[in-house]
Structure formats: C-alpha cells, structure tokens
N, C-alpha and C positions, 0 to 999 in steps of 0.2 A: 853433705851439703854445708855450705858456709854460712856465715852471718855477717850482717853489716849493720851498723848503727848510724841512722841518718839523724843529725842534730839540726836544730834551728829551721824545722819545717814551718812553713807559714800555716796558720789556723785554717785558712780557707782550703788549703791542700788536704789537710787532715780531715776536714769536714766533707770534702768531696769524695775522699776514700771511703768514709763512712757511709755516705749516701749510696754510692756504687755498691758497696758490700751488702748493705740492706736490700738493695734492689735486686741483687743476684743471689741473696741467701748464703753469702760467704762472710768470712771475717774481713776487717780492714787490713789485716796483714796479709791475707791471701789477695786482696786486690792490689795491695803494694807490690807484691811478688809478680802479679800478672803485668802491672804497669811497667816494672822495670824490665821484665823479660821482652815485653813488646818494644820498649824504648831501645833496647840494644839489638833487636831483630830475632830474638829466641822466642817464638811462640811456644805455648805449652807442649805441643806435640814434638816440636823440634828439640826442646829441652829434654823431654823424655827420651827420645831417640839418642841424644847425645849421652845422656846418663846410662842408658842401656849399653852403649859402645863402651864407656869407661868401666862399667861393671864387668863387661865381657873381658876386657884386658886384665882387670885385677883378679878376676876369678873368685871363687868361693873362699871366703875367710874361714880360718879354723875357729873352733870354739862355738859357744851358743850364740844364736841369733838374739836380736832384740824381741822377736817374737816368742822365743824360748823363755826369755827373762820375764816377759809379761805373763805368760802362762803360769811360770812358777810363783810370781807374786800373787796371782788370783787364786792359786791352789792354796797358798799359805793363809789367805784372807778367809777362805772358806773353813779353815780348821778351827 
C-alpha cells in the first residue's frame, strides 16, 4: 500500500472527517481513505478485489511474513 501526504486541508474538512469517524467507530484516517477511494470510484470492495488481483500476479513472497514478525516480537516480549 502507498502513502500520501495532503497538506493545507481546511480545518472544516478535518473536523468533518473526525465527526464521520466517530459516528462510524473508525479513525479519521480510515474515513479519509474511504472518501478518497469513493471519490476516484474505488469502493472498498472493488479496491479489495483489485488488491487480490495484484497479489495473485505477484505471488507469495519469500521470507517471513509480517505476521511471522509480529508473532516473533510477541514471543520475545513474554520471555
């Protein structure tokens, strides 16, 4: 997944995202992702389908997954 930094957002836009996030029980960041995906015509389901297609083309990557790394970190914390 990529990142984008949006500068100079109007305070009213940020507050509206925060209100929508609180109403839906998500973060303002998630609300911004949803709004951007919707604005460009990629609803969440369509975006997930597209991501699955890309993952299918790329295939399984070699080495440990992020899940393996998290499990290793948690195991170290318990020691």
